[in-house]
C-alpha positions as CSV (number, residue, x, y, z in Angstrom):
1,M,-156.3,177.8,32.1
2,K,-155.7,174.6,29.4
3,S,-158.3,172.9,28.5
4,Q,-158.4,169.1,28.9
5,F,-157.4,168.5,25.6
6,Q,-154.6,170.7,25.7
7,K,-153.3,169.2,29.0
8,K,-153.4,165.6,26.8
9,T,-151.7,166.8,24.5
10,A,-149.3,169.1,25.3
11,K,-147.2,166.5,27.2
12,N,-146.4,165.0,23.2
13,T,-146.1,167.9,21.6
14,E,-143.3,169.7,23.1
15,S,-141.1,166.7,22.6
16,V,-141.9,165.8,18.8
17,C,-143.7,168.7,17.5
18,S,-141.3,170.3,14.7
19,K,-144.2,171.8,12.0
20,P,-145.9,175.4,12.2
21,S,-149.0,173.6,11.0
22,C,-149.3,170.8,13.4
23,F,-152.6,169.6,14.6
24,F,-151.6,169.4,18.1
25,C,-150.2,172.8,18.1
26,T,-153.1,174.2,17.0
27,M,-155.2,172.7,19.7
28,N,-152.6,174.1,22.3
29,E,-152.9,177.6,21.2
30,P,-153.0,179.9,24.4
31,D,-154.9,182.7,22.5
32,P,-158.5,181.9,22.3
33,S,-159.4,183.7,19.1
34,L,-156.1,182.5,17.3
35,R,-157.0,179.2,18.6
36,K,-160.6,179.3,17.2
37,A,-159.4,180.3,13.7
38,R,-156.5,177.9,13.7
39,I,-159.1,175.3,14.5
40,I,-161.6,175.9,11.6
41,K,-158.7,176.2,9.6
42,A,-157.4,172.2,10.7
43,F,-160.9,171.3,10.2
44,Q,-161.0,172.4,6.8
45,D,-157.5,171.6,5.7
46,L,-157.7,167.9,7.1
47,P,-159.4,166.4,4.4
48,L,-157.6,167.8,2.0
49,R,-153.9,166.5,3.3
50,N,-152.2,163.5,3.1
51,D,-149.5,162.7,5.6
52,Q,-149.2,160.6,9.1
53,E,-150.9,163.1,11.4
54,H,-154.3,162.4,10.1
55,V,-154.6,159.3,12.5
56,L,-153.3,160.7,15.5
57,A,-155.6,163.8,15.3
58,L,-158.8,161.6,14.4
59,S,-157.7,159.2,17.6
60,S,-157.3,162.8,19.6
61,L,-160.4,164.0,18.6
62,W,-162.5,160.5,18.9
63,N,-161.1,160.5,22.7
64,I,-162.5,163.9,23.3
65,A,-165.6,163.4,21.8
66,M,-166.0,160.2,23.9
67,T,-164.8,161.6,27.4
68,Q,-166.5,165.3,26.3
69,P,-169.7,164.8,24.3
70,N,-171.2,168.0,25.4
71,D,-168.5,170.2,25.0
72,P,-169.7,172.9,22.2
73,E,-166.2,173.7,21.3
74,F,-165.0,171.4,18.3
75,P,-169.0,171.0,17.1
76,S,-169.1,174.8,16.4
77,L,-166.1,175.0,14.6
78,G,-166.6,172.6,11.7
79,I,-165.9,169.4,13.1
80,F,-168.8,167.7,11.5
81,E,-168.1,168.6,8.2
82,C,-164.5,167.7,8.4
83,M,-165.5,164.1,9.9
84,A,-167.9,163.7,6.9
85,K,-165.6,164.7,3.9
86,L,-162.8,162.3,5.6
87,I,-165.8,159.7,5.5
88,H,-166.7,160.3,2.0
89,K,-162.9,160.3,1.2
90,G,-162.3,157.0,2.8
91,I,-165.1,155.2,0.7
92,N,-164.2,156.5,-2.6
93,D,-160.4,157.2,-2.4
94,K,-158.9,153.8,-1.8
95,K,-155.2,154.6,-2.5
96,W,-155.6,157.4,0.2
97,L,-157.5,154.8,2.6
98,L,-154.8,152.3,2.4
99,S,-151.8,154.8,2.7
100,H,-150.3,155.4,5.7
101,Q,-152.8,154.6,8.3
102,N,-155.4,155.8,7.3
103,I,-157.5,153.1,7.3
104,Y,-158.2,154.2,11.0
105,I,-160.0,157.4,10.0
106,P,-163.6,156.7,8.4
107,Y,-164.2,154.8,12.0
108,Y,-162.7,157.2,14.1
109,A,-164.7,159.9,12.3
110,A,-168.0,158.2,12.7
111,H,-167.8,157.6,16.0
112,T,-166.8,160.9,16.8
113,I,-170.3,161.7,14.8
114,G,-171.9,159.5,17.2
115,S,-170.3,160.6,20.5
116,Y,-171.2,164.3,19.9
117,T,-175.0,163.6,18.5
118,M,-175.8,161.6,21.7
119,N,-177.0,163.9,24.1
120,K,-177.4,167.2,22.6
121,V,-179.9,167.8,19.7
122,Q,-178.1,171.2,18.7
123,F,-175.4,169.0,17.9
124,A,-177.2,166.5,15.7
125,E,-178.8,169.5,13.9
126,K,-175.3,170.7,13.0
127,A,-174.1,167.1,12.2
128,V,-177.3,166.7,9.8
129,E,-176.6,170.4,8.3
130,S,-172.8,169.4,7.7
131,G,-174.0,166.8,5.7
132,V,-173.0,163.3,7.9
133,V,-175.9,161.1,7.0
134,F,-175.2,160.2,3.6
135,P,-171.5,159.3,4.4
136,L,-173.2,157.2,7.5
137,I,-175.6,155.4,5.4
138,E,-172.7,154.5,3.1
139,L,-170.8,152.9,5.7
140,M,-173.9,151.2,6.8
141,R,-174.2,149.6,3.2
142,G,-171.0,147.7,4.0
143,K,-168.7,150.0,1.9
144,I,-165.8,149.3,4.1
145,T,-166.0,146.8,6.6
146,W,-168.1,145.7,10.1
147,V,-166.1,147.8,11.9
148,E,-167.2,150.8,10.6
149,Q,-170.6,149.8,9.9
150,R,-170.7,149.3,13.6
151,V,-170.0,153.0,14.8
152,A,-172.0,154.7,11.7
153,V,-175.2,152.5,13.2
154,R,-174.4,153.7,16.6
155,A,-174.3,157.6,15.1
156,L,-177.6,157.4,12.8
157,A,-179.4,155.7,16.1
158,H,-178.5,158.8,18.1
159,I,-179.2,161.1,15.4
160,A,-182.7,159.2,14.7
161,S,-183.4,159.7,18.5
162,H,-183.9,163.2,18.3
163,E,-187.2,163.8,17.5
164,K,-186.8,167.6,16.7
165,I,-184.7,166.5,13.5
166,F,-185.9,163.0,12.9
167,E,-188.1,164.0,9.7
168,E,-184.5,166.2,8.2
169,A,-182.5,163.8,9.1
170,I,-184.0,160.7,7.7
171,G,-186.0,162.2,4.9
172,V,-186.1,160.1,1.7
173,N,-183.4,157.7,2.9
174,E,-186.3,156.5,5.6
175,V,-186.7,152.9,3.8
176,E,-183.3,152.7,3.1
177,I,-182.2,153.0,6.6
178,V,-185.0,150.8,7.9
179,E,-184.1,147.9,5.6
180,L,-180.2,147.9,6.0
181,A,-181.0,148.1,10.0
182,M,-183.0,144.9,9.8
183,E,-180.7,143.6,7.9
184,I,-177.5,144.3,9.9
185,A,-179.4,143.2,13.1
186,M,-180.1,139.7,11.7
187,T,-176.6,139.3,9.8
188,C,-174.0,141.1,12.0
189,L,-173.1,137.9,14.1
190,K,-172.3,135.9,11.2
191,E,-170.7,138.5,9.3
192,V,-168.2,139.3,12.7
193,F,-167.8,135.6,13.3
194,D,-166.9,134.8,9.1
195,K,-164.6,137.9,8.8
196,F,-163.1,138.2,12.2
197,V,-163.5,135.6,15.0
198,G,-163.9,132.7,12.9
199,L,-160.8,132.9,11.6
200,E,-157.4,132.4,12.2
201,P,-155.5,134.9,14.4
202,S,-153.3,135.6,11.3
203,K,-155.7,136.4,8.9
204,R,-157.4,138.9,10.9
205,L,-157.3,142.4,9.7
206,R,-154.4,143.9,11.9
207,Y,-156.3,147.2,12.0
208,H,-159.5,145.3,13.3
209,C,-157.4,143.6,16.2
210,D,-155.7,147.2,17.1
211,L,-159.1,149.0,17.4
212,V,-160.7,146.3,19.4
213,T,-158.2,146.0,21.8
214,R,-156.8,149.8,22.0
215,G,-153.4,147.7,21.3
216,L,-153.6,145.8,24.6
217,G,-153.2,142.7,22.2
218,G,-154.0,138.9,22.8
219,L,-156.2,136.4,21.2
220,E,-158.6,136.1,24.1
221,I,-159.0,140.1,24.2
222,E,-159.6,140.2,20.5
223,S,-162.4,137.6,20.5
224,R,-163.8,139.0,23.8
225,K,-164.4,142.4,22.4
226,A,-165.1,141.7,18.9
227,E,-168.2,139.6,20.6
228,E,-168.9,142.4,22.5
229,W,-169.0,144.8,19.5
230,A,-171.0,142.3,17.5
231,S,-173.3,142.9,20.5
232,Q,-173.3,146.4,20.2
233,I,-174.1,146.3,16.3
234,Q,-176.9,144.3,17.1
235,C,-178.4,146.4,19.8
236,W,-177.7,149.9,18.1
237,S,-179.5,148.6,14.7
238,L,-182.3,147.7,16.9
239,N,-182.6,150.8,18.8
240,L,-182.5,152.5,15.1
241,L,-185.1,150.7,14.1
242,N,-187.1,151.6,17.5
243,C,-186.7,155.2,16.6
244,F,-188.6,154.6,13.7
245,A,-191.5,152.2,15.6
246,C,-191.8,155.0,18.3
247,K,-192.9,157.3,15.1
248,E,-194.6,154.8,13.8
249,K,-192.8,155.3,10.8
250,S,-192.0,152.1,8.4
251,L,-194.1,149.9,10.5
252,N,-195.3,147.8,7.0
253,L,-191.2,146.8,7.0
254,I,-190.7,146.2,10.6
255,C,-193.8,144.1,11.4
256,K,-192.8,142.1,8.7
257,R,-193.2,138.2,9.7
258,E,-190.2,136.9,8.8
259,F,-188.1,139.8,10.5
260,L,-190.6,139.5,14.3
261,I,-189.9,135.8,14.3
262,E,-186.1,136.0,14.1
263,L,-186.2,138.7,16.4
264,C,-187.1,136.7,19.1
265,G,-184.2,134.7,18.8
266,V,-182.3,137.5,19.1
267,W,-180.0,137.8,22.4
268,G,-176.8,139.2,23.2
269,G,-176.0,137.0,26.1
270,L,-174.2,138.9,29.1
271,A,-171.7,140.8,26.8
272,N,-174.2,143.9,26.6
273,P,-176.5,143.5,29.7
274,T,-177.8,146.9,29.6
275,S,-179.4,147.2,26.4
276,P,-183.2,146.1,25.8
277,A,-182.7,146.3,22.2
278,V,-185.3,143.6,21.5
279,I,-187.8,144.0,24.2
280,K,-187.8,147.8,23.9
281,L,-188.6,147.1,20.1
282,L,-191.3,145.0,20.5
283,R,-192.7,147.4,23.6
284,S,-192.7,150.1,20.9
285,L,-194.4,148.0,18.2
286,C,-197.4,146.8,20.9
287,Q,-198.0,150.4,21.6
288,T,-199.2,150.6,17.9
289,K,-201.8,149.6,15.9
290,I,-200.3,147.6,13.4
291,G,-197.7,146.5,15.7
292,R,-200.3,145.0,18.2
293,Q,-201.8,142.9,14.8
294,S,-198.7,141.7,13.8
295,V,-197.6,140.4,16.7
296,A,-200.8,138.9,17.9
297,N,-201.1,136.9,14.7
298,L,-197.4,135.5,15.8
299,Q,-198.1,132.7,18.1
300,E,-193.9,132.3,18.6
301,V,-193.6,136.2,19.1
302,I,-196.2,136.0,22.4
303,R,-194.8,132.7,23.4
304,A,-191.7,134.5,23.4
305,L,-192.6,137.4,25.4
306,C,-194.5,134.9,27.9
307,N,-191.2,133.2,28.4
308,L,-189.5,136.4,29.4
309,S,-192.3,137.6,31.8
310,R,-191.5,134.2,33.7
311,S,-187.9,134.8,34.0
312,S,-185.4,136.3,36.1
313,D,-184.6,138.5,32.9
314,D,-183.9,142.6,33.7
315,W,-186.6,143.3,31.1
316,Q,-189.2,140.9,32.7
317,L,-191.4,143.7,33.0
318,M,-191.4,145.1,29.7
319,A,-192.5,141.9,28.3
320,I,-195.5,142.2,30.8
321,D,-196.3,145.6,29.2
322,C,-196.2,144.1,25.9
323,L,-198.9,141.0,26.4
324,L,-201.0,143.8,28.7
325,L,-201.2,146.0,25.7
326,L,-202.3,143.0,23.7
327,L,-204.6,142.0,26.1
328,K,-206.2,145.6,26.4
329,D,-206.7,145.7,22.6
330,P,-210.2,144.2,21.8
331,E,-208.8,143.5,18.3
332,T,-205.8,141.4,19.6
333,R,-207.1,140.6,23.1
334,H,-208.6,136.9,22.1
335,K,-205.5,135.8,20.4
336,T,-203.2,136.7,22.8
337,M,-205.2,135.2,25.7
338,E,-205.2,131.8,24.0
339,V,-201.5,131.6,24.5
340,S,-200.7,134.1,27.0
341,V,-203.1,133.3,30.1
342,V,-201.6,130.0,31.4
343,F,-198.5,132.3,31.5
344,L,-199.6,135.3,33.3
345,V,-202.0,133.0,35.7
346,D,-198.6,132.2,37.3
347,L,-197.9,136.1,38.3
348,V,-200.9,137.2,39.4
349,E,-199.5,137.4,43.0
350,L,-196.4,139.8,42.1
351,R,-196.0,142.8,43.6
352,S,-193.6,145.4,42.9
353,I,-190.8,145.0,40.1
354,G,-188.6,147.3,38.5
355,G,-190.4,150.2,40.7
356,R,-193.8,149.8,39.8
357,P,-196.5,148.2,42.7
358,K,-198.9,145.9,42.3
359,V,-198.1,144.4,39.0
360,G,-200.1,141.1,39.6
361,D,-203.2,143.1,40.6
362,T,-202.8,145.0,36.8
363,I,-202.4,141.3,35.3
364,T,-205.6,140.2,37.3
365,Q,-207.5,142.7,35.9
366,A,-206.1,142.5,32.5
367,L,-207.2,138.7,32.5
368,L,-210.2,139.0,34.3
369,Q,-211.8,142.6,32.1
370,D,-214.5,140.2,30.7
371,Y,-214.4,137.0,32.9
372,H,-218.3,137.3,33.3
373,K,-219.0,136.2,29.6
374,I,-216.9,133.4,29.8
375,K,-218.5,132.3,33.0
376,Y,-222.1,132.8,31.9
377,G,-221.2,131.7,28.5
378,D,-221.3,134.5,26.8
379,L,-217.7,134.2,25.2
380,I,-216.2,130.8,24.1
381,F,-212.6,130.0,24.3
382,Q,-211.4,126.8,21.9
383,R,-209.1,125.9,24.8
384,K,-210.2,124.4,28.0
385,K,-207.0,125.1,29.7
386,V,-207.8,128.6,29.1
387,E,-210.8,128.5,31.1
388,R,-209.4,126.4,33.4
389,A,-206.5,129.5,34.4
390,L,-208.7,132.1,33.9
391,K,-211.4,130.3,36.7
392,E,-208.0,129.6,38.8
393,T,-207.4,133.4,38.7
394,W,-211.0,134.0,39.6
395,D,-211.0,131.6,42.7
396,L,-207.7,133.0,43.9
397,K,-207.5,136.8,43.6
398,V,-211.6,136.9,44.0
399,D,-213.9,134.5,45.6
400,R,-210.8,133.1,47.6
401,K,-210.2,136.5,49.1
402,R,-214.2,137.0,49.9
403,R,-214.5,133.7,51.6
404,E,-211.3,134.4,53.5
405,K,-212.4,137.4,55.1
406,L,-215.4,136.1,56.4
407,M,-213.4,133.4,58.2
408,S,-213.4,133.2,62.0
409,E,-210.3,133.1,63.7
410,Q,-210.9,129.7,65.1
411,E,-211.5,128.2,61.0
412,I,-208.0,130.2,60.4
413,R,-206.0,128.3,63.0
414,E,-207.7,124.8,62.2
415,R,-206.4,125.7,58.5
416,K,-203.2,126.9,59.6
417,S,-202.8,123.4,61.7
418,M,-204.0,121.2,58.9
419,V,-201.8,122.7,56.5
420,R,-198.7,122.0,58.8
421,Q,-200.1,118.8,59.1
422,L,-200.4,117.9,55.3
423,K,-197.0,119.6,54.6
424,Q,-195.2,117.2,56.9
425,Q,-197.2,114.4,55.5
426,G,-196.1,115.7,52.1
427,N,-192.3,115.8,53.4
428,L,-192.4,112.2,54.6
429,N,-194.0,110.9,50.9
430,F,-191.5,112.6,49.2
431,W,-188.3,111.2,51.4
432,S,-190.0,107.8,50.9
433,G,-189.7,108.2,47.4
434,N,-193.8,108.4,46.9
435,I,-193.6,111.7,44.8
436,E,-197.4,111.5,43.6
437,K,-198.5,111.4,47.0
438,A,-196.4,114.1,47.8
439,V,-197.7,116.4,45.2
440,M,-201.5,115.6,46.5
441,E,-200.5,116.5,49.7
442,Y,-198.9,119.6,48.7
443,T,-201.5,120.6,46.2
444,E,-204.3,120.1,49.2
445,A,-201.7,122.1,51.5
446,L,-202.0,125.3,49.4
447,H,-206.1,124.8,48.7
448,M,-206.1,125.2,52.5
449,C,-203.5,127.4,53.4
450,P,-204.5,131.0,53.8
451,L,-203.4,133.9,51.3
452,K,-201.8,135.9,54.0
453,M,-199.2,132.8,55.1
454,R,-197.2,134.0,52.0
455,K,-194.1,132.4,53.5
456,D,-195.6,128.9,53.8
457,R,-197.1,128.6,50.2
458,L,-194.0,130.0,49.0
459,V,-192.6,126.8,50.5
460,L,-195.4,124.5,49.4
461,H,-195.1,125.9,45.7
462,S,-191.4,125.1,45.5
463,N,-191.8,121.5,47.5
464,R,-194.3,120.6,45.0
465,A,-192.1,122.3,42.2
466,Q,-189.3,119.7,43.4
467,C,-191.6,116.7,43.0
468,Y,-192.3,117.9,39.2
469,L,-188.8,118.2,38.7
470,L,-188.4,114.6,39.8
471,L,-191.6,113.4,37.3
472,R,-190.0,115.2,34.4
473,N,-193.0,117.7,34.4
474,P,-190.7,121.0,33.2
475,E,-194.0,122.9,32.5
476,A,-195.5,122.3,36.1
477,V,-191.9,123.0,37.9
478,I,-192.0,126.6,36.0
479,S,-195.5,127.1,37.3
480,D,-194.8,126.4,40.6
481,T,-191.8,128.1,41.0
482,T,-192.9,131.1,39.3
483,R,-195.7,131.3,42.1
484,A,-192.9,131.1,44.6
485,L,-190.7,133.6,43.4
486,C,-193.8,136.0,43.2
487,L,-194.5,135.3,46.7
488,S,-190.6,136.1,48.1
489,S,-189.1,139.1,48.1
490,A,-187.9,141.1,44.8
491,V,-184.6,141.9,46.7
492,S,-184.3,138.4,47.8
493,P,-185.8,136.0,45.3
494,H,-186.4,132.4,46.7
495,G,-182.8,130.4,45.8
496,K,-184.3,127.0,45.7
497,S,-187.2,127.9,43.5
498,L,-184.7,129.5,41.2
499,W,-182.6,126.6,41.1
500,R,-185.3,124.2,40.3
501,R,-186.9,126.6,37.6
502,S,-183.2,126.7,36.0
503,Q,-183.3,122.8,35.9
504,A,-186.7,122.7,34.3
505,Y,-185.8,125.5,31.6
506,D,-183.1,123.5,30.7
507,M,-185.1,120.3,30.3
508,K,-187.4,122.5,27.8
509,G,-184.4,123.6,26.0
510,L,-184.7,127.1,27.2
511,A,-180.9,127.8,27.6
512,K,-181.4,132.0,28.2
513,E,-183.9,131.6,30.8
514,S,-182.0,128.7,32.4
515,L,-178.8,130.7,32.2
516,I,-180.5,133.9,34.1
517,D,-182.0,131.7,36.6
518,C,-178.6,130.0,37.4
519,V,-177.2,133.3,37.7
520,T,-179.3,135.0,39.7
521,F,-179.5,132.3,41.9
522,V,-175.7,131.8,42.5
523,H,-175.4,135.6,42.8
524,G,-178.1,135.3,45.9
525,R,-176.1,132.7,47.6
526,M,-172.8,134.3,47.4
527,K,-174.2,137.8,48.5
528,S,-176.2,135.8,51.5
529,G,-173.2,134.1,52.1
530,Q,-174.1,130.7,51.9
531,T,-171.1,129.2,50.0
532,E,-167.5,128.9,51.6
533,R,-165.3,131.4,50.4
534,A,-167.5,132.6,47.7
535,E,-167.4,129.5,45.8
536,I,-169.9,128.7,43.2
537,P,-171.3,125.4,43.8
538,S,-170.0,122.8,41.3
539,Y,-173.8,121.9,40.2
540,A,-174.3,125.5,39.4
541,A,-171.3,126.3,37.9
542,R,-172.0,123.1,35.3
543,M,-175.1,124.4,34.7
544,I,-173.5,127.9,34.0
545,N,-171.4,126.6,31.4
546,K,-173.7,124.2,29.7
547,Q,-175.8,127.2,29.0
548,M,-173.1,129.7,28.2
549,N,-172.1,127.5,25.6
550,K,-175.4,127.5,24.1
551,T,-176.5,131.0,24.4
552,W,-172.8,132.1,23.1
553,L,-173.5,134.9,20.8
554,F,-171.7,133.2,17.9
555,A,-173.2,129.9,18.3
556,P,-175.5,129.6,15.4
557,A,-172.8,131.4,13.1
558,K,-170.2,128.6,14.5
559,S,-173.1,125.8,13.7
560,R,-173.8,127.0,10.3
561,S,-169.7,127.4,9.2
562,S,-168.7,123.8,10.8
563,N,-171.9,122.2,10.2
564,N,-171.4,120.5,13.3
565,H,-173.9,121.5,15.9
566,E,-173.9,118.6,18.2
567,E,-170.1,119.4,19.0
568,L,-170.7,123.1,19.5
569,L,-173.8,122.5,22.1
570,E,-172.0,119.6,23.8
571,S,-170.4,120.6,27.6
572,P,-169.4,118.6,30.7
573,G,-172.7,118.9,32.3
574,D,-174.8,117.8,29.2
575,S,-174.8,113.8,30.0
576,E,-175.6,114.2,34.0
577,S,-178.8,113.8,35.3
578,L,-180.5,116.7,36.6
579,N,-181.5,114.6,39.8
């Protein structure tokens, strides 16, 4: 029975092959023992020859590695040594690299290594034994272009992810690999913009265009795929750093102040939504003593984690985990508390998230673990708002629960009636333009409303958020909408609260958070059938357009290149009032 590779190549070789040493004929050899011997010989000969068959052979090997990464045939017959030699030859023999179509070969070779080492530790062991690490590091150094650098980072990240061979694979190159990965993570977007996206179409390297489009062509496809690839370079370099952080290696390098601060600004837009690269690295750092101390000393990093913890981002739970790790360490608790408590207090009623139950209770325990010291004056916080937030948490999660358990049914009924009246009065004042009065009535209703009336409290928080929105108080809007969303269903979050929080984040200049909330809001409306013909509301479309412009992956690079930041950020919705 023919292999999948044989089936794929048979059609081509039947009509065009005229050489007894043809690589594709070797792959299609029906005799198993002869096929094995010929493949071994082919892998030995490929780096020594110079003909046009190289690119076709490498392209086919890459395709098989991508579709069948767990197939042991080629790894057992010498493919890693062959790929390493081809990369080495491309770096050191420019004449060979620029002849025929050999310019494609180092890319395909590195990509093939990365695919075969992705899942199987035994393949990764064989790759390291075959000497692939040094040629990959050479590509990481930028010896050819960013295209080859991308697949080299990918391959090294896969190799380093296998704990069994980590030391052997990295060895004496640890410091250089870490420094290169850090540099690539912070500069790759500018590199791709300057060397490809920002160039006139006629000035882009032809082989780069062919690789990113796979022959489909078209300027729009080229630019879109280049953006995706740039995001991948960044994510894979951060994943590589995460391999070191998990093993507590080179933490003194990774935890440099400048790098951690710059890391907080890294976001891949929507081009690579499945990779938690940045927050995954930060969580790994927070699981180490050195990492926690470094993060706790940087309010910018803590604040970025706090913003993520109060967002619709898929990695919200990871941000919460980071903050909890910092709060549970006595050496980092105090510094973290002074920044994070005013954010986390909005999440104490969060139920399940990411499959983890009672997340809000876990946050409450972390915040209140030494509350008695604050209450009785043994622990002094410099900021009154921290003390107020902790007192509010204590009242909501401890005192109020205890009081309501002791209430009679008659008292509960009376409170429910009072809440309805206050809500109606708040609504009347809101529509009559007396916004401050409406805030007061919604606030009183929230104090009266029993905790079990989650839906009523949700609406009150969301209504009060709308008032704060009109009063241009974005932080209060975010607080109230976050509380409303914690009270709503995780499967179907409260739409109005998402939209209001998106507007508040826009006021604060937090474009990423605004965009994610707005996209989640639109998704919910379309899913529930609230829009005719699945059309995005115009106001939401304007917000998405505005924030997509601001969060475009290459926005900083284009800004530096054009020296015209204001023109870059302008969009049709910028001048319109949120009200």
